[in-house]
N, C-alpha and C positions, 0 to 999 in steps of 0.2 A: 300354069293353075291359081286361077283367082281366089284369092282368101276369102272374096266376098261374094254375096251370092243375092239376086235382085228375085224377090217373091212378086209375083202378079197380084194385084188385089184383088178379091173375089167378091161377087155381087152375092149378098145374104137374101135378100128381097128385091124385087121390082114390079111394076105392074103401070096404067094409064092414068092420069089425072089431067085429061083433057082429049079432045077429039084426034088433036095429032102430036099428044104431050104422052111423052114416058117419064116414071121415075125410078130410080134405083136408090139401094143402101148396099154401101159395100162395106168391108170389114177393117176398112179404114173410119167408120162411123163418121162418113159423106154421107149426104142424101144430094145425089145431083139431078135438077129437070131438066129435059133437054127436049127437041122438037120444034115444031113453029105452030103459033097459036094462043089462045087463051086459056087458062088454067080452071078447074073445077071450081065452084064455088062451095063450100064444105059448110056443114053448122056445128054447134055444139054441141047438141045433142043427138041428133039424127046420125050423120054421117061426116065423121072427121075425117082428115087424108087419111089413104092405106097405109101410109106409112106410120100411123098414130101407135102401133104396138111396140113400133121401135124408138117413141121418141127419147126414151131416158137417154139411150146410148149415144144418138145423133149429137155431133159438137162441130161439123159445118156444112153448110147448104152453099150448092153451087147453083145459082139459076142461069143457064147458059141464054146466050144471044138466040132470040128468035120467038124466044118465050116472052108474049105480050102481054100479061097481066100474072099478080101473084093473089090466087085465090082468097077468099073469105075465110077463115080460121084454120088457113091452110099449115100453119107451124106451129098449132096448139100445145102451151105447155111443153114446148123443147127444152127442158129446165137447164139442160147440158151445152145446150148450144152456144158455142163462144164465138162463131165467126160466119157471113153471109156475103155472099158475092153476089150482086144483081147485076146480070145482062143489060146489056144497053138500048136492047129493046122493048124493057116493061115501061107500060104507060100509066099504069093503077098498081096500087098496094093494097089489097082489101080489107076490107074491114074485119079487126079482130086476126090479121094475119099472124102477127108474131104474140098472138098472147100471151101473157106470164112466160116467155122466153127471157129468164129470170137471169142468167148468168151471158147473157150479149151484151159485149163490152160495146162496141161504137157499130155505128152503121153510118154508110156512104150512100145516097141518096143518088143514082144515076141522071144525067142530063134526059134521059127518054122521060123519064116518070112526073105526071102532069097531077096525080091525086093521091093524096096522103087519105086512107080511109078511115071511118069511124074507131077508137080503139087499136089501130091496127100495132101500137106498140106499149098496150096497157101493161102496166106490173112487168115491164122492162127494167129491173129494179138497180143492172150493173150498168146501165147504160150510161157514161160520163160523156159523151161528145156526141151532135149530130150535125152534119153538114149537110141539109137541103139544099139542091140543087136549082138554078135560075130558071128550070125548066118548069119548076111545080107552081100552080096557081091557086089550089084550093089544101087548106089543111084540117081535116074535117072533125068534127066532134070529137073529146075524149082521146084524141089521137097517140097523146104521149103521157094519159094520166100515169099517177103511180110510178111516174119513173125517177125515182128519190134519189137516185146519184147523180143525176144529170146536173152537169157544172155550167153548160155553155152551149149554145144554139147561135147556128150562122144561116138564117132563113135567105132563099136566093131572093134575087131581084124579081122576079114573077110572082111572087104570091099576092093573090088582093083579099084573102079572106083567111082569119086562124078561127078555127071553129067553137061552141062551146065546148068550155072545160078543156082544152085542148092541152092545156099542160099544166093541169089541179094537180095540185099535190108533190110538185116538183120541188121539193123543199132545198136541195143543194143549190139550186140555180143562183149563181152569180149576176150573169150577163146576157144581155140578150140583143140583137141587133136587127130593128123591124125594115123592111124596106120601103123604099118610096113608092112601090105599086099597092101598099097594102090600104083597101079601103075601110075594112071591116073585123072588129075584134068582138069573138062570141062573147057572152053571158059566161063570167066567172074562168075564162081562159086563163089568168095566172093566179086563180083562188089557191092559198095556202104555198105561193113559193116564199116562203117568210125568209130567204136568204138574198130574196132579190133586191139591190139597194136603190137601183133607178135603173129608168126606161125611158128613153127619147120616143117620143109619138111621130112620124112623120107629118110632114103639112098634107099630106093625102089623106 
């Protein structure tokens, strides 16, 4: 007789979040998005994600392969979220997708992503490190505003533009590497990054 038992993980809530996408929150505080296609774009005032009522308990998010986009405002105020796994099929991280996810520590952007939307990681104040893959071509306005524990950023070799105020008030940022693909840096992109001691602009 085994002294250990394996208990199944129970789903506490579920629904749809796109024409061909489903979501479920389990009793392990994990939100899983699965299926094939684009996620619904939500809004701050009218229609936050249907899992919004569980936002205080969600600690992990898994976006499975097959999901093409992360919707706008999708994970608004999931303030206890610490871990995100983004599938290799996601091409766009929508505007304000991780707004005020203040416990999120690190994010790896997969090679499939080409666009990081406006305010995508605004207020993710626990972020310390970001790796942006070579597939990303555009970092939109305010994408990482108020990520004030962010110390380093590696920007992939495909990025051509950094939007207005993209790294506004990232006060702990000490280093950043800009790729030779970069052709434009928006107004106030590094405003109030007062720990940044040097930056090398590429010839492009």
